[in-house]
PDB file of N, CA, C and O in Angstrom:
ATOM      1  N   UNK A   1     -33.681 -32.173   7.924  1.00  0.00           N
ATOM      2  CA  UNK A   1     -33.486 -31.007   8.817  1.00  0.00           C
ATOM      3  C   UNK A   1     -34.779 -30.596   9.400  1.00  0.00           C
ATOM      4  O   UNK A   1     -35.776 -30.353   8.719  1.00  0.00           O
ATOM      5  N   UNK A   2     -34.724 -30.533  10.622  1.00  0.00           N
ATOM      6  CA  UNK A   2     -35.991 -30.140  11.258  1.00  0.00           C
ATOM      7  C   UNK A   2     -36.044 -28.595  11.468  1.00  0.00           C
ATOM      8  O   UNK A   2     -35.014 -27.925  11.540  1.00  0.00           O
ATOM      9  N   UNK A   3     -37.245 -28.085  11.560  1.00  0.00           N
ATOM     10  CA  UNK A   3     -37.331 -26.700  11.733  1.00  0.00           C
ATOM     11  C   UNK A   3     -36.757 -26.079  12.870  1.00  0.00           C
ATOM     12  O   UNK A   3     -36.420 -24.895  12.869  1.00  0.00           O
ATOM     13  N   UNK A   4     -36.618 -26.942  13.974  1.00  0.00           N
ATOM     14  CA  UNK A   4     -35.932 -26.268  15.217  1.00  0.00           C
ATOM     15  C   UNK A   4     -34.409 -26.176  14.845  1.00  0.00           C
ATOM     16  O   UNK A   4     -33.807 -25.164  15.202  1.00  0.00           O
ATOM     17  N   UNK A   5     -33.799 -27.074  14.214  1.00  0.00           N
ATOM     18  CA  UNK A   5     -32.371 -26.981  13.752  1.00  0.00           C
ATOM     19  C   UNK A   5     -32.071 -25.888  13.012  1.00  0.00           C
ATOM     20  O   UNK A   5     -31.082 -25.235  13.343  1.00  0.00           O
ATOM     21  N   UNK A   6     -32.838 -25.491  11.907  1.00  0.00           N
ATOM     22  CA  UNK A   6     -32.811 -24.442  11.002  1.00  0.00           C
ATOM     23  C   UNK A   6     -32.705 -23.112  11.800  1.00  0.00           C
ATOM     24  O   UNK A   6     -31.823 -22.265  11.651  1.00  0.00           O
ATOM     25  N   UNK A   7     -33.817 -23.063  12.732  1.00  0.00           N
ATOM     26  CA  UNK A   7     -33.809 -21.849  13.511  1.00  0.00           C
ATOM     27  C   UNK A   7     -32.728 -21.549  14.496  1.00  0.00           C
ATOM     28  O   UNK A   7     -32.416 -20.397  14.798  1.00  0.00           O
ATOM     29  N   UNK A   8     -32.095 -22.757  15.052  1.00  0.00           N
ATOM     30  CA  UNK A   8     -30.955 -22.629  15.884  1.00  0.00           C
ATOM     31  C   UNK A   8     -29.710 -22.255  14.886  1.00  0.00           C
ATOM     32  O   UNK A   8     -28.879 -21.431  15.268  1.00  0.00           O
ATOM     33  N   UNK A   9     -29.607 -22.822  13.710  1.00  0.00           N
ATOM     34  CA  UNK A   9     -28.510 -22.396  12.829  1.00  0.00           C
ATOM     35  C   UNK A   9     -28.541 -20.997  12.544  1.00  0.00           C
ATOM     36  O   UNK A   9     -27.538 -20.285  12.597  1.00  0.00           O
ATOM     37  N   UNK A  10     -29.902 -20.521  12.185  1.00  0.00           N
ATOM     38  CA  UNK A  10     -29.990 -19.013  11.643  1.00  0.00           C
ATOM     39  C   UNK A  10     -29.657 -18.128  12.880  1.00  0.00           C
ATOM     40  O   UNK A  10     -29.030 -17.081  12.718  1.00  0.00           O
ATOM     41  N   UNK A  11     -30.078 -18.543  14.146  1.00  0.00           N
ATOM     42  CA  UNK A  11     -29.660 -17.575  15.234  1.00  0.00           C
ATOM     43  C   UNK A  11     -28.240 -17.617  15.522  1.00  0.00           C
ATOM     44  O   UNK A  11     -27.735 -16.579  15.950  1.00  0.00           O
ATOM     45  N   UNK A  12     -27.467 -18.699  15.353  1.00  0.00           N
ATOM     46  CA  UNK A  12     -26.130 -18.625  15.525  1.00  0.00           C
ATOM     47  C   UNK A  12     -25.339 -17.847  14.485  1.00  0.00           C
ATOM     48  O   UNK A  12     -24.335 -17.211  14.803  1.00  0.00           O
ATOM     49  N   UNK A  13     -25.804 -17.904  13.230  1.00  0.00           N
ATOM     50  CA  UNK A  13     -25.285 -17.082  12.071  1.00  0.00           C
ATOM     51  C   UNK A  13     -25.547 -15.651  12.362  1.00  0.00           C
ATOM     52  O   UNK A  13     -24.615 -14.883  12.122  1.00  0.00           O
ATOM     53  N   UNK A  14     -26.675 -15.141  12.848  1.00  0.00           N
ATOM     54  CA  UNK A  14     -26.963 -13.786  13.092  1.00  0.00           C
ATOM     55  C   UNK A  14     -26.080 -13.302  14.257  1.00  0.00           C
ATOM     56  O   UNK A  14     -25.647 -12.150  14.281  1.00  0.00           O
ATOM     57  N   UNK A  15     -25.820 -14.205  15.223  1.00  0.00           N
ATOM     58  CA  UNK A  15     -24.788 -13.668  16.314  1.00  0.00           C
ATOM     59  C   UNK A  15     -23.449 -13.511  15.861  1.00  0.00           C
ATOM     60  O   UNK A  15     -22.730 -12.577  16.216  1.00  0.00           O
ATOM     61  N   UNK A  16     -23.087 -14.466  15.037  1.00  0.00           N
ATOM     62  CA  UNK A  16     -21.689 -14.408  14.425  1.00  0.00           C
ATOM     63  C   UNK A  16     -21.448 -13.234  13.535  1.00  0.00           C
ATOM     64  O   UNK A  16     -20.399 -12.591  13.566  1.00  0.00           O
ATOM     65  N   UNK A  17     -22.415 -12.981  12.770  1.00  0.00           N
ATOM     66  CA  UNK A  17     -22.315 -11.793  11.869  1.00  0.00           C
ATOM     67  C   UNK A  17     -22.334 -10.506  12.645  1.00  0.00           C
ATOM     68  O   UNK A  17     -21.686  -9.533  12.258  1.00  0.00           O
ATOM     69  N   UNK A  18     -23.116 -10.484  13.809  1.00  0.00           N
ATOM     70  CA  UNK A  18     -23.084  -9.220  14.584  1.00  0.00           C
ATOM     71  C   UNK A  18     -21.709  -9.056  15.318  1.00  0.00           C
ATOM     72  O   UNK A  18     -21.298  -7.906  15.478  1.00  0.00           O
ATOM     73  N   UNK A  19     -21.005 -10.050  15.750  1.00  0.00           N
ATOM     74  CA  UNK A  19     -19.771 -10.017  16.291  1.00  0.00           C
ATOM     75  C   UNK A  19     -18.750  -9.462  15.286  1.00  0.00           C
ATOM     76  O   UNK A  19     -17.909  -8.640  15.648  1.00  0.00           O
ATOM     77  N   UNK A  20     -18.826  -9.923  13.992  1.00  0.00           N
ATOM     78  CA  UNK A  20     -17.971  -9.484  13.199  1.00  0.00           C
ATOM     79  C   UNK A  20     -18.123  -8.071  12.779  1.00  0.00           C
ATOM     80  O   UNK A  20     -17.152  -7.368  12.498  1.00  0.00           O
ATOM     81  N   UNK A  21     -19.326  -7.671  12.740  1.00  0.00           N
ATOM     82  CA  UNK A  21     -19.512  -6.160  12.556  1.00  0.00           C
ATOM     83  C   UNK A  21     -19.075  -5.245  13.614  1.00  0.00           C
ATOM     84  O   UNK A  21     -18.675  -4.115  13.335  1.00  0.00           O
ATOM     85  N   UNK A  22     -19.143  -5.751  15.011  1.00  0.00           N
ATOM     86  CA  UNK A  22     -18.733  -5.047  16.033  1.00  0.00           C
ATOM     87  C   UNK A  22     -17.157  -4.948  16.001  1.00  0.00           C
ATOM     88  O   UNK A  22     -16.521  -3.974  16.404  1.00  0.00           O
ATOM     89  N   UNK A  23     -16.620  -6.104  15.462  1.00  0.00           N
ATOM     90  CA  UNK A  23     -15.041  -6.052  15.585  1.00  0.00           C
ATOM     91  C   UNK A  23     -14.534  -5.273  14.566  1.00  0.00           C
ATOM     92  O   UNK A  23     -13.328  -5.036  14.632  1.00  0.00           O
ATOM     93  N   UNK A  24     -15.196  -4.788  13.583  1.00  0.00           N
ATOM     94  CA  UNK A  24     -14.682  -3.942  12.472  1.00  0.00           C
ATOM     95  C   UNK A  24     -14.677  -2.405  12.872  1.00  0.00           C
ATOM     96  O   UNK A  24     -14.306  -1.618  12.001  1.00  0.00           O
ATOM     97  N   UNK A  25     -15.034  -1.934  14.041  1.00  0.00           N
ATOM     98  CA  UNK A  25     -14.965  -0.575  14.334  1.00  0.00           C
ATOM     99  C   UNK A  25     -13.571  -0.133  14.485  1.00  0.00           C
ATOM    100  O   UNK A  25     -12.767  -0.975  14.884  1.00  0.00           O
ATOM    101  N   UNK A  26     -13.173   1.019  14.237  1.00  0.00           N
ATOM    102  CA  UNK A  26     -11.949   1.553  14.506  1.00  0.00           C
ATOM    103  C   UNK A  26     -11.455   2.475  13.439  1.00  0.00           C
ATOM    104  O   UNK A  26     -12.143   2.681  12.438  1.00  0.00           O
ATOM    105  N   UNK A  27     -10.326   3.020  13.607  1.00  0.00           N
ATOM    106  CA  UNK A  27      -9.799   3.960  12.736  1.00  0.00           C
ATOM    107  C   UNK A  27      -9.197   3.368  11.452  1.00  0.00           C
ATOM    108  O   UNK A  27      -8.489   2.366  11.550  1.00  0.00           O
ATOM    109  N   UNK A  28      -9.442   3.946  10.209  1.00  0.00           N
ATOM    110  CA  UNK A  28      -8.698   3.364   9.061  1.00  0.00           C
ATOM    111  C   UNK A  28      -7.218   3.635   9.135  1.00  0.00           C
ATOM    112  O   UNK A  28      -6.750   4.554   9.808  1.00  0.00           O
ATOM    113  N   UNK A  29      -6.598   2.912   8.513  1.00  0.00           N
ATOM    114  CA  UNK A  29      -5.002   3.051   8.560  1.00  0.00           C
ATOM    115  C   UNK A  29      -4.517   4.314   7.998  1.00  0.00           C
ATOM    116  O   UNK A  29      -5.200   4.787   7.089  1.00  0.00           O
ATOM    117  N   UNK A  30      -3.438   4.968   8.377  1.00  0.00           N
ATOM    118  CA  UNK A  30      -3.096   6.269   7.897  1.00  0.00           C
ATOM    119  C   UNK A  30      -2.609   5.957   6.562  1.00  0.00           C
ATOM    120  O   UNK A  30      -2.183   4.825   6.334  1.00  0.00           O
ATOM    121  N   UNK A  31      -2.635   7.043   5.468  1.00  0.00           N
ATOM    122  CA  UNK A  31      -2.167   6.840   4.236  1.00  0.00           C
ATOM    123  C   UNK A  31      -0.786   6.690   3.984  1.00  0.00           C
ATOM    124  O   UNK A  31      -0.048   7.345   4.719  1.00  0.00           O
ATOM    125  N   UNK A  32      -0.273   5.998   3.136  1.00  0.00           N
ATOM    126  CA  UNK A  32       1.173   5.604   2.861  1.00  0.00           C
ATOM    127  C   UNK A  32       1.748   6.970   2.587  1.00  0.00           C
ATOM    128  O   UNK A  32       1.051   7.858   2.096  1.00  0.00           O
ATOM    129  N   UNK A  33       3.088   7.154   2.917  1.00  0.00           N
ATOM    130  CA  UNK A  33       3.795   8.223   2.580  1.00  0.00           C
ATOM    131  C   UNK A  33       4.112   8.365   1.106  1.00  0.00           C
ATOM    132  O   UNK A  33       4.210   7.332   0.444  1.00  0.00           O
ATOM    133  N   UNK A  34       4.279   9.534   0.534  1.00  0.00           N
ATOM    134  CA  UNK A  34       4.672   9.840  -0.874  1.00  0.00           C
ATOM    135  C   UNK A  34       5.975   9.059  -1.210  1.00  0.00           C
ATOM    136  O   UNK A  34       6.799   8.900  -0.310  1.00  0.00           O
ATOM    137  N   UNK A  35       6.196   8.588  -2.389  1.00  0.00           N
ATOM    138  CA  UNK A  35       7.579   8.103  -2.829  1.00  0.00           C
ATOM    139  C   UNK A  35       8.530   9.162  -2.795  1.00  0.00           C
ATOM    140  O   UNK A  35       8.191  10.343  -2.878  1.00  0.00           O
ATOM    141  N   UNK A  36       9.824   8.744  -2.666  1.00  0.00           N
ATOM    142  CA  UNK A  36      11.084   9.686  -2.569  1.00  0.00           C
ATOM    143  C   UNK A  36      11.027  10.277  -3.895  1.00  0.00           C
ATOM    144  O   UNK A  36      10.656   9.588  -4.846  1.00  0.00           O
ATOM    145  N   UNK A  37      11.385  11.577  -4.054  1.00  0.00           N
ATOM    146  CA  UNK A  37      11.422  12.300  -5.376  1.00  0.00           C
ATOM    147  C   UNK A  37      12.616  11.763  -6.209  1.00  0.00           C
ATOM    148  O   UNK A  37      13.693  11.418  -5.724  1.00  0.00           O
ATOM    149  N   UNK A  38      12.305  11.738  -7.457  1.00  0.00           N
ATOM    150  CA  UNK A  38      13.390  11.545  -8.462  1.00  0.00           C
ATOM    151  C   UNK A  38      14.523  10.358  -8.333  1.00  0.00           C
ATOM    152  O   UNK A  38      15.646  10.631  -7.907  1.00  0.00           O
ATOM    153  N   UNK A  39      14.208   9.204  -8.675  1.00  0.00           N
ATOM    154  CA  UNK A  39      15.331   8.186  -8.589  1.00  0.00           C
ATOM    155  C   UNK A  39      16.126   8.462  -9.876  1.00  0.00           C
ATOM    156  O   UNK A  39      15.545   8.725 -10.930  1.00  0.00           O
ATOM    157  N   UNK A  40      17.530   8.395  -9.767  1.00  0.00           N
ATOM    158  CA  UNK A  40      18.310   8.653 -10.918  1.00  0.00           C
ATOM    159  C   UNK A  40      18.236   7.367 -11.840  1.00  0.00           C
ATOM    160  O   UNK A  40      18.238   6.223 -11.386  1.00  0.00           O
ATOM    161  N   UNK A  41      18.172   7.678 -13.164  1.00  0.00           N
ATOM    162  CA  UNK A  41      18.111   6.694 -14.140  1.00  0.00           C
ATOM    163  C   UNK A  41      19.625   6.233 -14.348  1.00  0.00           C
ATOM    164  O   UNK A  41      20.530   7.063 -14.442  1.00  0.00           O
ATOM    165  N   UNK A  42      19.830   4.925 -14.409  1.00  0.00           N
ATOM    166  CA  UNK A  42      21.094   4.313 -14.644  1.00  0.00           C
ATOM    167  C   UNK A  42      21.942   4.876 -15.855  1.00  0.00           C
ATOM    168  O   UNK A  42      21.411   4.864 -16.966  1.00  0.00           O
ATOM    169  N   UNK A  43      23.116   5.328 -15.724  1.00  0.00           N
ATOM    170  CA  UNK A  43      23.957   5.853 -16.639  1.00  0.00           C
ATOM    171  C   UNK A  43      24.169   4.792 -17.742  1.00  0.00           C
ATOM    172  O   UNK A  43      24.379   5.198 -18.885  1.00  0.00           O
ATOM    173  N   UNK A  44      24.131   3.504 -17.501  1.00  0.00           N
ATOM    174  CA  UNK A  44      24.311   2.425 -18.633  1.00  0.00           C
ATOM    175  C   UNK A  44      23.152   2.169 -19.497  1.00  0.00           C
ATOM    176  O   UNK A  44      23.211   1.340 -20.405  1.00  0.00           O
ATOM    177  N   UNK A  45      21.980   2.936 -19.212  1.00  0.00           N
ATOM    178  CA  UNK A  45      20.817   2.580 -20.039  1.00  0.00           C
ATOM    179  C   UNK A  45      20.896   2.898 -21.430  1.00  0.00           C
ATOM    180  O   UNK A  45      20.396   2.100 -22.222  1.00  0.00           O
ATOM    181  N   UNK A  46      21.532   4.106 -21.921  1.00  0.00           N
ATOM    182  CA  UNK A  46      21.702   4.413 -23.377  1.00  0.00           C
ATOM    183  C   UNK A  46      22.634   3.213 -23.893  1.00  0.00           C
ATOM    184  O   UNK A  46      22.362   2.646 -24.951  1.00  0.00           O
ATOM    185  N   UNK A  47      23.615   2.885 -23.203  1.00  0.00           N
ATOM    186  CA  UNK A  47      24.686   1.893 -23.750  1.00  0.00           C
ATOM    187  C   UNK A  47      23.920   0.566 -24.030  1.00  0.00           C
ATOM    188  O   UNK A  47      24.099  -0.059 -25.075  1.00  0.00           O
ATOM    189  N   UNK A  48      23.073   0.166 -23.072  1.00  0.00           N
ATOM    190  CA  UNK A  48      22.334  -1.043 -23.268  1.00  0.00           C
ATOM    191  C   UNK A  48      21.387  -1.035 -24.413  1.00  0.00           C
ATOM    192  O   UNK A  48      21.284  -2.018 -25.147  1.00  0.00           O
ATOM    193  N   UNK A  49      20.608   0.182 -24.606  1.00  0.00           N
ATOM    194  CA  UNK A  49      19.843   0.377 -25.657  1.00  0.00           C
ATOM    195  C   UNK A  49      20.716   0.156 -27.031  1.00  0.00           C
ATOM    196  O   UNK A  49      20.309  -0.629 -27.886  1.00  0.00           O
ATOM    197  N   UNK A  50      21.747   0.775 -27.170  1.00  0.00           N
ATOM    198  CA  UNK A  50      22.539   0.636 -28.385  1.00  0.00           C
ATOM    199  C   UNK A  50      22.965  -0.708 -28.614  1.00  0.00           C
ATOM    200  O   UNK A  50      22.897  -1.150 -29.760  1.00  0.00           O
ATOM    201  N   UNK A  51      23.454  -1.516 -27.551  1.00  0.00           N
ATOM    202  CA  UNK A  51      23.815  -2.863 -27.645  1.00  0.00           C
ATOM    203  C   UNK A  51      22.529  -3.696 -28.140  1.00  0.00           C
ATOM    204  O   UNK A  51      22.611  -4.523 -29.048  1.00  0.00           O
ATOM    205  N   UNK A  52      21.589  -3.465 -27.604  1.00  0.00           N
ATOM    206  CA  UNK A  52      20.297  -4.198 -28.011  1.00  0.00           C
ATOM    207  C   UNK A  52      19.926  -4.095 -29.440  1.00  0.00           C
ATOM    208  O   UNK A  52      19.566  -5.046 -30.133  1.00  0.00           O
ATOM    209  N   UNK A  53      20.060  -2.676 -29.886  1.00  0.00           N
ATOM    210  CA  UNK A  53      19.886  -2.371 -31.227  1.00  0.00           C
ATOM    211  C   UNK A  53      20.811  -3.090 -32.242  1.00  0.00           C
ATOM    212  O   UNK A  53      20.423  -3.670 -33.256  1.00  0.00           O
ATOM    213  N   UNK A  54      22.040  -2.972 -31.836  1.00  0.00           N
ATOM    214  CA  UNK A  54      23.018  -3.754 -32.787  1.00  0.00           C
ATOM    215  C   UNK A  54      22.799  -5.220 -32.749  1.00  0.00           C
ATOM    216  O   UNK A  54      22.922  -5.871 -33.787  1.00  0.00           O
ATOM    217  N   UNK A  55      22.475  -5.800 -31.602  1.00  0.00           N
ATOM    218  CA  UNK A  55      22.222  -7.254 -31.601  1.00  0.00           C
ATOM    219  C   UNK A  55      20.909  -7.629 -32.375  1.00  0.00           C
ATOM    220  O   UNK A  55      20.853  -8.686 -33.003  1.00  0.00           O
ATOM    221  N   UNK A  56      19.974  -6.855 -32.330  1.00  0.00           N
ATOM    222  CA  UNK A  56      18.727  -6.968 -33.235  1.00  0.00           C
ATOM    223  C   UNK A  56      18.984  -6.946 -34.593  1.00  0.00           C
ATOM    224  O   UNK A  56      18.501  -7.787 -35.350  1.00  0.00           O
ATOM    225  N   UNK A  57      19.848  -5.877 -35.031  1.00  0.00           N
ATOM    226  CA  UNK A  57      20.229  -5.867 -36.392  1.00  0.00           C
ATOM    227  C   UNK A  57      21.086  -7.102 -36.752  1.00  0.00           C
ATOM    228  O   UNK A  57      20.793  -7.767 -37.745  1.00  0.00           O
ATOM    229  N   UNK A  58      22.111  -7.415 -35.990  1.00  0.00           N
ATOM    230  CA  UNK A  58      22.905  -8.657 -36.337  1.00  0.00           C
ATOM    231  C   UNK A  58      22.098  -9.917 -36.525  1.00  0.00           C
ATOM    232  O   UNK A  58      22.353 -10.716 -37.426  1.00  0.00           O
ATOM    233  N   UNK A  59      21.036 -10.094 -35.585  1.00  0.00           N
ATOM    234  CA  UNK A  59      20.245 -11.290 -35.607  1.00  0.00           C
ATOM    235  C   UNK A  59      19.389 -11.367 -36.874  1.00  0.00           C
ATOM    236  O   UNK A  59      19.231 -12.410 -37.509  1.00  0.00           O
ATOM    237  N   UNK A  60      18.826 -10.137 -37.206  1.00  0.00           N
ATOM    238  CA  UNK A  60      18.035 -10.000 -38.347  1.00  0.00           C
ATOM    239  C   UNK A  60      18.706 -10.196 -39.677  1.00  0.00           C
ATOM    240  O   UNK A  60      18.076 -10.678 -40.618  1.00  0.00           O
ATOM    241  N   UNK A  61      20.030  -9.819 -39.790  1.00  0.00           N
ATOM    242  CA  UNK A  61      20.739 -10.020 -40.957  1.00  0.00           C
ATOM    243  C   UNK A  61      21.243 -11.529 -41.081  1.00  0.00           C
ATOM    244  O   UNK A  61      21.345 -12.110 -42.162  1.00  0.00           O
ATOM    245  N   UNK A  62      21.553 -12.111 -39.802  1.00  0.00           N
ATOM    246  CA  UNK A  62      21.964 -13.484 -39.879  1.00  0.00           C
ATOM    247  C   UNK A  62      20.756 -14.437 -40.238  1.00  0.00           C
ATOM    248  O   UNK A  62      21.001 -15.476 -40.852  1.00  0.00           O
ATOM    249  N   UNK A  63      19.470 -14.122 -39.880  1.00  0.00           N
ATOM    250  CA  UNK A  63      18.423 -14.902 -40.290  1.00  0.00           C
ATOM    251  C   UNK A  63      18.095 -14.633 -41.788  1.00  0.00           C
ATOM    252  O   UNK A  63      17.509 -15.499 -42.438  1.00  0.00           O
ATOM    253  N   UNK A  64      18.463 -13.441 -42.352  1.00  0.00           N
ATOM    254  CA  UNK A  64      17.965 -13.193 -43.805  1.00  0.00           C
ATOM    255  C   UNK A  64      19.015 -13.915 -44.581  1.00  0.00           C
ATOM    256  O   UNK A  64      18.674 -14.223 -45.723  1.00  0.00           O
ATOM    257  N   UNK A  65      20.122 -14.225 -44.239  1.00  0.00           N
ATOM    258  CA  UNK A  65      21.181 -15.043 -45.060  1.00  0.00           C
ATOM    259  C   UNK A  65      20.852 -16.452 -45.227  1.00  0.00           C
ATOM    260  O   UNK A  65      21.283 -17.070 -46.200  1.00  0.00           O
ATOM    261  N   UNK A  66      20.142 -16.982 -44.377  1.00  0.00           N
ATOM    262  CA  UNK A  66      19.744 -18.531 -44.311  1.00  0.00           C
ATOM    263  C   UNK A  66      18.848 -18.676 -45.511  1.00  0.00           C
ATOM    264  O   UNK A  66      18.345 -19.767 -45.777  1.00  0.00           O
TER     265      UNK A  66
END
């Protein structure tokens, strides 16, 4: 690599970096709106919890019998 080639490559890189820096001027995007208040919790959630509890107890007793 010759010295002239290195200088040419360096000057091209400086020009490209300056173009990128100029292209970045502008306003930042506006902040996102807040989430809507209070999503309702599904009514079946306690039922699913109780079902999972009974299934866990059943599986635990079934494994202990072996």
